[in-house]
Backbone as CSV, one residue per row, in Angstrom:
resi,resn,N_x,N_y,N_z,CA_x,CA_y,CA_z,C_x,C_y,C_z
1,MET,101.130,139.110,157.932,100.399,139.857,157.904,99.130,139.426,157.069
2,LEU,99.128,138.551,155.892,97.906,138.276,155.174,96.916,137.365,155.827
3,ALA,97.800,136.513,156.691,96.775,135.365,157.603,95.814,136.334,158.414
4,SER,96.388,137.454,159.035,95.788,137.988,159.633,94.402,139.041,159.268
5,TYR,94.833,139.372,157.787,93.682,140.216,157.263,92.684,139.172,156.716
6,LEU,93.254,137.871,156.411,92.282,136.359,155.845,91.158,136.477,156.771
7,THR,92.016,136.337,158.024,91.094,135.716,159.071,89.977,137.219,159.603
8,ARG,90.424,138.417,159.803,89.408,139.487,159.901,88.706,139.467,158.799
9,THR,88.883,139.210,157.871,87.977,139.541,156.784,86.905,138.321,156.539
10,LYS,86.919,137.251,157.055,86.284,135.983,157.654,85.455,136.254,158.475
11,GLN,85.456,136.799,159.351,84.679,137.463,160.484,83.723,138.132,160.426
12,LEU,84.142,139.302,159.389,83.443,140.185,158.939,82.604,139.904,158.097
13,LEU,82.965,138.789,157.473,81.763,138.313,156.303,80.871,137.147,157.178
14,GLN,80.624,137.189,158.239,80.576,135.658,158.859,80.648,134.508,158.396
15,TYR,81.885,134.111,158.275,82.405,132.994,157.289,83.406,132.396,158.345
16,PRO,82.805,131.252,159.226,83.523,130.675,160.263,84.494,129.455,159.279
17,ALA,85.508,129.458,160.160,86.494,128.278,159.457,85.858,127.069,159.253
18,SER,84.810,126.539,159.984,84.454,125.625,160.137,83.030,125.227,159.079
19,ALA,82.859,126.290,158.271,81.814,126.364,157.252,81.785,125.248,156.376
20,ALA,80.759,124.647,156.211,81.083,123.580,154.835,80.843,124.086,153.440
21,GLY,81.915,123.865,152.747,82.089,124.322,151.651,82.678,125.682,151.497
22,ASN,83.567,126.014,150.298,83.863,127.195,150.515,83.318,128.435,149.957
23,LEU,82.584,129.235,150.872,81.888,130.644,150.613,82.516,131.339,149.922
24,TYR,83.583,131.515,150.496,84.855,132.245,149.654,86.085,131.775,149.485
25,SER,86.741,131.476,148.719,87.740,131.011,148.643,89.394,131.998,148.894
26,ASP,90.224,131.299,149.461,91.149,132.186,150.276,91.856,132.771,149.066
27,ALA,91.741,132.306,147.682,92.774,133.065,146.697,91.936,134.292,146.414
28,ASP,90.561,134.095,146.576,89.561,135.587,146.036,89.599,136.487,147.237
29,LEU,89.613,135.804,148.352,89.821,136.818,149.763,91.344,137.080,149.812
30,THR,92.061,136.803,149.085,93.331,137.634,148.827,93.559,138.353,147.839
31,SER,93.171,138.070,147.126,92.708,139.130,145.507,92.100,140.495,146.186
32,TRP,91.037,140.145,146.947,89.864,141.590,147.160,91.417,142.325,148.298
33,ILE,91.794,141.628,149.202,92.766,141.981,150.196,93.637,143.133,149.408
34,ASN,94.555,142.128,148.537,95.324,143.229,148.051,94.899,144.519,146.992
35,GLN,93.851,144.527,146.105,92.916,145.305,146.311,92.481,146.361,146.648
36,ALA,91.856,146.119,148.022,91.959,146.944,148.947,93.173,147.841,149.675
37,ARG,93.929,146.730,149.495,95.471,147.488,149.777,95.891,148.505,149.005
38,GLY,95.962,148.425,147.496,96.339,149.629,146.773,95.178,150.531,146.703
39,GLN,93.932,150.032,146.729,93.147,151.751,146.830,93.472,152.480,148.271
40,LEU,93.729,151.789,149.197,93.684,152.252,150.254,95.290,153.300,150.132
41,ALA,96.135,152.592,149.401,97.431,153.262,149.604,97.388,154.677,148.562
42,GLY,96.657,154.773,147.508,96.169,155.800,146.687,95.346,156.590,147.331
43,GLU,94.232,156.220,148.018,93.697,157.114,148.563,94.576,157.914,149.917
44,THR,95.380,157.389,150.507,95.402,158.130,152.001,96.904,158.583,151.529
45,GLU,97.682,158.354,150.544,98.902,158.149,150.284,100.042,157.919,151.559
46,CYS,99.404,156.995,152.546,100.299,156.577,153.449,101.514,155.716,153.279
47,CYS,101.875,155.286,152.005,103.183,154.445,151.683,103.935,155.679,151.051
48,ARG,104.820,156.365,151.702,106.069,157.513,150.915,107.140,156.805,151.320
49,TYR,107.873,156.887,149.977,109.194,156.507,150.234,109.891,157.695,149.166
50,LEU,111.333,158.038,149.960,112.120,159.013,149.014,112.518,158.354,148.035
51,GLY,112.113,157.917,146.646,112.783,157.630,145.567,114.039,158.467,144.772
52,THR,114.792,157.774,143.840,116.060,158.328,143.166,115.789,158.184,141.800
53,LEU,116.101,158.870,140.841,116.291,158.624,139.659,117.358,159.581,139.177
54,THR,118.264,158.689,138.395,119.574,159.581,137.748,119.058,160.112,136.369
55,THR,119.210,161.206,135.960,118.653,161.899,134.418,119.789,161.124,133.567
56,GLY,119.065,161.283,132.261,120.048,161.381,131.060,120.444,162.796,130.532
57,LEU,121.505,162.804,129.970,121.967,163.792,129.315,121.123,164.329,128.117
58,ASN,120.539,165.575,128.321,119.350,165.803,127.278,118.131,165.312,127.050
59,VAL,117.860,164.746,128.269,116.551,163.746,128.100,115.705,164.598,129.246
60,ARG,114.472,164.573,128.460,113.645,165.599,129.271,112.715,164.935,130.131
61,SER,112.141,163.722,129.314,110.874,163.018,129.786,111.367,161.797,130.632
62,TYR,110.544,161.364,131.712,110.867,160.007,132.677,109.681,159.539,132.861
63,SER,110.032,158.319,132.851,108.974,157.356,133.528,108.862,157.142,135.018
64,PHE,107.900,157.114,135.480,107.748,156.620,137.013,108.355,155.227,137.016
65,SER,108.121,154.531,136.207,109.029,153.131,136.359,110.639,153.188,136.359
66,LEU,111.044,154.072,136.262,112.531,154.506,136.465,112.945,155.071,138.094
67,ILE,112.007,155.253,138.502,112.601,155.687,139.826,112.683,154.305,140.957
68,ASN,113.771,154.395,141.288,114.361,153.279,142.044,113.756,153.586,143.800
69,LEU,113.077,152.563,143.905,112.395,152.453,145.498,112.999,151.545,146.280
70,GLY,114.498,150.946,146.213,115.136,150.451,147.463,114.682,148.878,147.033
71,VAL,114.911,148.008,148.020,114.737,146.897,148.320,114.153,146.490,149.271
72,ASN,113.683,144.989,149.499,112.650,145.024,150.597,111.707,146.227,151.659
73,THR,111.228,146.785,150.587,110.561,148.130,151.013,109.229,147.509,151.395
74,GLY,108.498,146.824,150.534,107.456,146.171,150.282,106.467,147.069,149.657
75,LEU,107.325,147.845,148.767,106.496,148.710,147.745,106.723,148.338,146.107
76,ALA,105.762,148.129,145.889,105.830,147.679,144.107,105.987,148.915,142.947
77,GLY,105.843,149.937,143.102,105.571,151.068,142.439,105.323,152.365,142.936
78,VAL,105.147,153.174,141.596,104.757,155.016,142.266,103.502,155.242,141.981
79,LEU,102.826,155.912,142.653,101.312,156.142,141.876,101.740,157.801,141.459
80,ASN,102.162,158.574,142.430,102.680,159.919,141.757,103.897,160.506,142.479
81,ALA,104.549,161.597,141.816,105.303,162.091,142.454,105.192,163.491,142.825
82,ARG,105.445,163.838,144.188,104.935,164.823,145.344,106.035,166.026,145.043
83,GLN,107.234,165.465,144.973,108.147,167.002,145.363,109.304,166.176,144.510
84,MET,110.253,167.046,144.266,111.695,166.848,143.747,113.067,167.907,144.081
85,LEU,113.985,167.102,144.262,115.002,167.783,144.230,116.237,167.299,143.609
86,TYR,117.150,168.099,143.555,118.333,167.550,142.894,119.798,167.360,143.512
87,ALA,120.338,166.605,143.593,121.506,166.757,144.451,122.727,167.490,143.616
88,VAL,123.245,168.093,144.668,124.310,169.318,144.202,124.945,169.713,145.221
89,ALA,126.618,169.437,144.976,127.319,169.775,146.156,127.462,168.428,147.099
90,SER,127.153,169.095,148.516,126.462,168.407,149.713,125.540,168.365,150.129
91,GLY,124.266,168.903,148.889,123.318,169.030,149.739,122.259,168.608,148.193
92,TYR,120.821,169.253,148.419,120.176,168.945,147.270,119.362,170.872,147.244
93,GLN,119.010,170.752,145.421,118.436,172.007,145.126,116.758,171.781,144.597
94,TRP,115.742,172.780,145.182,114.434,172.093,144.851,114.203,172.602,143.499
95,ILE,113.239,171.254,142.730,112.939,171.809,141.438,111.395,172.074,141.696
96,ARG,110.785,173.291,140.773,109.435,174.004,141.033,108.847,172.881,140.350
97,PRO,107.538,172.743,140.937,106.144,171.996,140.336,105.847,172.936,139.161
98,ARG,105.245,172.425,138.306,104.312,173.231,137.213,103.357,172.424,136.863
99,PRO,101.659,172.880,136.999,100.738,172.100,135.753,101.475,171.991,134.212
100,TRP,100.747,170.984,133.899,101.290,170.673,132.533,101.029,171.891,131.443
101,SER,100.121,172.277,131.488,99.516,173.315,130.698,100.508,174.296,130.475
102,TRP,100.937,174.711,131.928,101.978,175.962,131.895,103.292,175.489,131.303
103,TYR,103.744,174.192,131.703,104.932,173.778,131.009,104.707,173.813,129.609
104,TRP,103.947,173.233,128.915,103.419,172.921,127.799,103.898,174.434,126.864
105,LEU,103.295,175.398,127.535,103.077,176.934,126.781,104.640,177.640,127.148
106,PHE,105.180,177.431,128.157,106.353,178.244,128.575,107.597,177.520,128.501
107,LYS,107.659,176.191,128.395,108.945,175.795,128.241,109.182,174.721,127.281
108,LEU,108.219,174.008,127.347,108.276,172.945,125.848,108.181,173.708,124.426
109,ASN,107.411,174.815,124.861,107.189,175.683,123.534,108.658,176.354,123.516
110,ASN,109.522,175.960,122.799,110.971,176.449,122.632,111.688,175.762,121.731
111,PRO,111.915,176.279,120.074,112.517,175.729,119.388,113.784,175.315,119.313
112,VAL,114.356,176.294,120.443,115.892,176.367,120.523,116.225,175.961,122.399
113,PRO,115.966,174.921,122.972,116.040,174.840,124.153,117.793,174.657,124.678
114,GLN,117.738,175.575,125.809,119.199,175.623,126.661,119.497,174.514,127.353
115,GLN,120.271,173.584,127.384,120.635,172.759,128.511,121.435,173.525,129.874
116,GLY,120.812,172.607,130.918,121.124,173.156,132.454,120.691,172.263,133.475
117,ALA,120.944,172.871,134.511,120.350,171.990,135.642,119.270,172.432,135.922
118,PRO,118.135,171.273,136.418,116.757,171.011,136.376,116.411,172.351,137.498
119,GLU,115.171,173.226,136.713,114.440,174.004,137.269,113.300,173.976,137.474
120,VAL,112.323,173.283,136.704,111.120,173.109,136.961,110.727,171.459,136.253
121,TRP,109.522,171.145,136.860,108.895,169.761,136.667,107.728,169.729,136.467
122,SER,106.980,168.764,135.708,105.878,168.714,135.423,105.277,167.252,135.117
123,GLN,104.295,166.710,135.845,103.421,165.170,135.429,102.805,165.510,134.432
124,PHE,103.275,164.517,133.120,102.383,164.566,132.209,101.129,163.251,132.051
125,SER,101.893,162.019,132.340,100.975,160.878,132.099,100.281,160.570,133.434
126,GLN,99.256,160.402,133.440,98.302,159.831,134.974,98.688,158.042,135.153
127,GLY,98.510,157.607,136.567,98.833,156.434,137.023,100.010,155.968,137.232
128,GLY,99.987,155.093,137.929,101.369,154.413,138.319,102.352,153.961,137.272
129,SER,103.175,153.313,138.229,104.271,152.810,137.428,104.201,151.793,136.827
130,GLY,102.968,151.085,136.944,102.791,149.697,136.206,103.648,148.507,136.619
131,GLN,104.059,148.750,137.716,104.919,147.287,138.097,104.297,146.367,139.388
132,GLY,104.683,145.721,139.592,104.216,144.490,140.913,102.684,143.839,140.330
133,SER,102.709,142.489,140.970,101.661,141.815,140.997,100.657,142.377,141.714
134,ILE,100.592,143.252,142.426,99.302,143.796,142.828,98.274,144.662,141.414
135,THR,99.160,145.171,140.537,98.552,145.986,139.608,97.580,144.960,138.713
136,GLY,97.999,143.392,138.629,96.824,142.790,137.971,97.230,141.449,137.619
137,ILE,96.617,140.844,136.811,96.980,139.215,136.373,97.290,139.039,135.364
138,GLY,98.367,138.413,134.710,99.108,138.371,133.647,100.579,139.070,133.312
139,SER,101.044,138.489,132.248,102.435,138.929,132.763,102.809,140.397,131.871
140,GLY,101.941,141.340,131.272,101.621,142.307,131.030,102.132,143.192,132.238
141,SER,102.489,144.885,131.124,102.537,145.490,132.628,101.663,146.524,131.872
142,LEU,101.395,147.999,132.993,100.513,148.811,132.664,101.325,150.000,132.301
143,THR,100.469,150.983,131.569,101.359,151.924,130.955,101.840,152.817,132.476
144,SER,103.222,153.469,132.357,103.327,154.192,133.564,103.318,155.715,133.333
145,GLY,102.985,156.530,134.651,103.229,157.804,134.787,104.250,158.246,134.182
146,SER,104.513,159.769,133.977,105.659,160.371,133.615,105.838,161.795,133.880
147,PHE,106.794,162.017,133.727,107.254,163.837,134.307,108.206,164.351,133.078
148,TYR,108.146,165.652,133.132,109.444,166.185,132.210,109.873,167.249,132.872
149,LEU,111.160,167.282,132.255,112.044,168.235,133.118,112.560,169.279,132.307
150,ASP,112.632,170.623,132.565,113.209,172.018,132.115,114.403,172.606,133.056
151,PRO,115.302,173.059,132.460,115.814,173.216,131.086,116.299,171.306,130.977
152,PRO,116.657,171.027,129.707,117.359,169.590,129.433,118.541,169.231,130.326
153,PRO,118.673,168.462,130.943,119.426,168.153,131.817,121.079,168.377,130.938
154,ASP,121.836,169.289,131.483,123.258,169.174,130.716,124.388,167.988,131.406
155,LEU,123.920,167.536,132.525,124.681,166.405,132.950,123.591,165.528,133.351
156,THR,124.090,164.527,133.966,123.516,163.710,134.624,123.429,164.124,135.894
157,TYR,121.927,164.131,136.610,121.806,164.809,138.133,120.940,163.226,138.526
158,VAL,120.933,163.470,139.945,120.389,162.325,140.571,119.292,163.176,141.440
159,LEU,118.000,162.891,141.134,116.676,163.301,141.489,116.330,162.540,142.964
160,LEU,115.992,163.578,144.241,115.685,162.958,144.980,113.973,163.351,144.778
161,ILE,113.049,162.012,144.881,111.809,162.400,144.927,110.940,161.636,146.025
162,ASP,109.964,162.570,145.980,109.065,162.319,147.446,107.886,161.854,146.751
163,CYS,107.953,160.075,146.771,106.778,159.626,146.108,105.592,158.943,146.943
164,SER,104.668,159.121,146.329,103.511,158.242,146.984,103.227,156.918,146.211
165,CYS,103.541,155.723,147.105,103.331,154.512,146.191,102.562,153.632,146.647
166,TYR,102.215,152.141,145.816,101.395,151.636,146.350,102.154,149.982,146.927
167,PRO,101.720,149.300,147.665,102.240,148.114,148.019,102.507,146.941,146.928
168,ASN,103.610,146.170,147.594,103.684,144.581,146.617,102.380,143.816,147.323
169,ALA,101.835,143.174,146.110,100.925,142.022,146.535,101.379,141.247,147.679
170,LEU,99.988,140.805,148.545,100.686,139.851,149.530,100.287,138.356,149.347
171,ALA,101.519,137.565,148.820,101.137,135.976,148.601,101.366,135.177,150.069
172,ALA,102.095,135.481,150.852,102.531,134.758,152.107,102.288,135.418,153.162
173,ASP,102.012,134.765,154.157,102.080,135.705,155.464,103.320,136.507,156.185
174,THR,104.700,135.955,155.475,105.838,136.569,155.577,105.883,137.655,154.910
175,ASP,105.399,137.932,153.913,105.615,138.918,152.787,105.615,140.330,153.821
176,VAL,106.527,141.387,153.417,106.575,142.665,153.984,104.928,143.423,153.670
177,GLU,104.791,144.085,154.890,103.194,144.850,154.341,104.001,146.644,154.672
178,ALA,104.020,146.951,153.385,103.985,148.359,153.345,103.259,149.442,154.124
179,ILE,102.055,149.146,154.425,100.893,150.078,154.605,100.938,150.033,156.505
180,PRO,101.329,151.282,156.606,101.698,151.259,158.078,100.313,151.074,159.142
181,TYR,100.240,150.919,160.395,99.414,150.991,161.269,99.037,152.335,161.624
182,LEU,98.134,152.601,161.557,96.445,152.033,161.667,96.046,151.825,160.614
183,PHE,96.517,152.045,159.541,95.595,151.872,158.143,95.331,150.549,157.648
184,THR,96.353,149.490,158.559,95.880,148.334,158.130,94.743,147.883,158.941
185,ASP,94.021,148.397,159.712,92.971,147.889,160.478,91.658,148.422,159.485
186,ALA,91.676,149.366,158.571,91.089,149.395,157.377,90.736,148.713,156.389
187,VAL,91.754,147.968,155.961,91.958,146.995,154.737,90.688,145.699,154.717
188,PRO,90.667,144.891,155.906,89.655,143.907,155.753,88.243,144.370,155.342
189,TYR,87.949,145.363,155.961,86.708,146.353,155.967,86.540,146.421,154.359
190,PHE,87.501,146.685,153.172,87.316,147.092,151.943,87.367,145.744,151.412
191,ALA,88.070,144.982,151.948,88.047,143.514,151.431,86.850,142.854,151.592
192,ALA,86.200,142.936,152.425,84.892,142.392,152.892,83.637,143.130,152.136
193,TYR,83.869,144.169,151.682,82.812,145.362,150.689,82.981,144.330,149.538
194,LEU,84.340,144.266,148.906,84.593,143.798,147.569,84.281,142.442,147.463
195,ALA,84.241,141.398,148.709,83.501,140.406,148.455,81.987,140.083,148.232
196,LEU,81.244,141.374,149.287,79.738,141.222,149.226,79.391,141.798,147.973
197,MET,79.987,142.511,147.335,79.703,143.196,146.360,79.632,142.181,144.820
198,SER,80.410,141.200,145.172,80.394,139.742,144.140,79.286,139.290,144.314
199,ALA,78.569,139.399,145.304,77.289,138.456,145.815,75.781,138.808,144.518
200,GLN,76.050,140.060,144.510,75.079,140.780,143.657,73.690,140.656,144.089
201,SER,73.336,140.650,145.587,71.883,140.857,145.576,71.772,141.900,146.385
202,ASN,70.658,142.098,146.948,69.942,143.537,147.337,70.785,143.674,149.090
203,ALA,70.352,142.124,149.501,70.680,142.150,150.917,72.398,142.420,150.941
204,ARG,72.819,141.599,150.233,74.569,141.575,150.268,75.091,143.112,150.053
205,LEU,74.457,143.572,148.861,75.068,144.587,148.328,74.549,145.989,149.758
206,GLU,73.475,145.995,150.699,73.253,147.185,151.852,74.336,146.594,152.561
207,GLN,74.811,145.068,152.536,75.838,145.132,153.594,77.041,145.596,153.386
208,ALA,77.018,145.543,152.027,78.607,145.971,151.448,78.835,147.189,151.824
209,GLN,77.750,148.161,151.531,77.390,149.501,151.971,78.050,149.874,153.414
210,ARG,77.108,149.122,154.222,77.916,149.391,155.649,79.220,149.086,155.989
211,LEU,79.827,148.074,155.274,81.312,147.713,155.523,81.907,148.965,154.826
212,PHE,81.764,149.295,153.934,82.321,150.474,152.930,82.485,151.812,153.925
213,ASP,81.102,151.999,154.339,80.991,152.932,155.845,82.106,152.828,156.711
214,LEU,82.548,151.899,157.288,83.115,151.040,158.383,84.783,151.461,157.773
215,TYR,84.872,151.531,156.963,86.201,151.506,156.261,86.449,153.141,156.151
216,LYS,85.528,153.607,155.848,86.052,155.413,155.758,86.402,155.619,157.240
217,MET,85.261,155.167,158.193,85.486,155.665,159.408,86.865,155.433,159.650
218,PHE,87.429,154.139,159.656,88.702,153.713,160.209,89.999,154.321,159.338
219,ILE,89.812,154.765,158.043,90.548,155.651,157.348,90.635,157.101,158.036
220,ASP,89.465,157.499,158.223,89.521,158.854,158.765,90.066,159.077,160.299
221,ARG,90.416,157.726,161.120,90.665,157.714,162.480,92.091,157.605,162.367
222,ALA,92.572,156.651,161.137,94.000,156.458,161.055,94.783,157.769,160.324
223,ASN,93.967,158.658,159.328,94.337,159.942,159.257,94.763,161.178,160.535
224,GLN,93.849,160.864,161.706,93.828,161.472,162.826,94.544,161.375,163.528
225,ALA,95.086,159.816,163.677,96.029,159.552,164.488,97.504,159.620,164.204
226,SER,97.589,159.641,162.885,98.964,159.789,162.084,100.071,161.198,162.344
227,ALA,98.474,162.655,162.799,99.318,163.580,163.094,99.042,163.915,164.756
228,PRO,100.006,164.708,164.942,100.119,165.083,166.491,99.049,166.167,166.691
229,ASN,98.963,165.711,167.958,97.342,166.952,168.592,97.916,168.248,168.051
230,VAL,99.043,168.830,168.189,99.588,169.729,168.613,99.836,170.483,167.136
231,ASN,99.481,171.558,166.938,99.505,172.041,165.592,98.709,171.235,164.227
232,ARG,97.717,170.537,164.811,97.083,169.075,163.914,96.994,169.938,162.164
233,PHE,96.874,171.220,162.233,96.280,171.819,160.933,97.535,171.782,159.920
234,LEU,98.766,171.779,160.421,99.915,172.007,159.555,99.869,170.289,158.655
235,TYR,99.083,169.345,159.140,99.851,168.184,158.350,98.323,167.962,157.437
236,GLU,98.881,167.049,156.299,97.733,166.836,155.245,96.492,166.051,155.537
237,ARG,95.514,166.258,155.223,94.321,165.171,155.214,93.521,165.684,157.035
238,GLN,93.851,166.773,157.107,93.349,166.977,158.915,92.716,168.062,158.456
239,SER,91.541,168.189,159.324,90.392,169.403,159.373,91.053,170.474,159.755
240,ASP,90.407,171.500,158.839,90.985,172.689,159.646,90.166,173.261,160.273
241,PRO,90.777,173.515,161.806,90.339,174.136,163.042,89.158,175.408,162.940
242,THR,89.728,176.026,161.596,89.002,177.428,161.062,87.722,177.486,160.117
243,THR,87.850,176.073,159.947,86.301,176.183,158.623,85.325,176.546,159.058
244,ILE,84.974,176.431,160.221,83.538,176.992,160.954,83.685,178.867,160.785
245,ASN,84.463,178.974,161.115,84.606,180.507,160.845,84.805,181.126,159.294
246,LYS,85.401,180.724,158.761,85.354,180.607,156.912,84.347,180.461,156.228
247,LEU,83.349,179.324,156.758,81.962,179.447,156.478,81.167,180.110,157.217
248,GLY,81.252,180.707,157.892,80.424,181.779,158.408,79.341,181.043,159.740
249,ILE,79.722,179.887,160.053,78.631,179.001,160.848,78.996,179.704,162.411
250,GLN,77.839,179.765,162.683,77.953,180.205,164.694,77.302,179.094,165.453
251,LYS,78.190,179.093,166.152,77.745,178.003,167.184,77.035,178.042,168.157
252,SER,76.187,177.125,168.168,74.888,176.804,169.027,75.302,177.638,170.646
253,ALA,74.438,178.314,170.847,74.402,178.403,172.500,74.805,177.496,173.601
254,GLU,75.747,177.431,174.132,75.964,176.402,175.225,74.297,175.732,175.877
255,GLY,74.232,174.523,175.810,73.100,174.021,176.761,71.968,174.455,175.943
256,ALA,71.885,175.217,174.572,70.640,175.107,173.782,70.266,173.801,173.180
């Protein structure tokens, strides 16, 4: 997939393979492609995975980096936890999400907490789980997002977590691409936008903005295509068919 991204990005930059010299190196283009993929994954939440995490006895706080995303999924880490269940008997039990301020006042504000099965969870730290080469260059890691449970677990529970994730960086054409089609069509436009932004000339900046607008168009088209036409309004990131009525907008008379 990386080779396809590189070819398409060069085409958008009008950078033929026969061009004298390296206007943009493949290393730079690859870096911009991976940056575009991470931004796209965060914006669209198109990289979803049901991760798992095993709680500790009487442990309330957990880092996103502890969530298991399996192997060979093409995913590097977690951007946010959307929903949670815990395994019980032969099924699962829902854990209610709460905003942090509510959790702080009504749950953490307790001098004598009683242990039990998880009932409430709340995200505390913002940001991804800080794993994977797509997060940056160097040997260090980024601060991980985190969440809290209440009551403190009385046993070790296996949580099933609906995760919005970011993909691994692509380094070779054979690497697994976690971003689904049609969202992949938008990646070269964002990468070319970043390349033109590096030129820092007015003409290039104007061209960059046009490419970014096209990126947004392809994102919108991919979001539309990812939901069926029947009951489309039930799906996320789809326009509400009743918006016109809610805003009190009157349709113009046909032919007017």
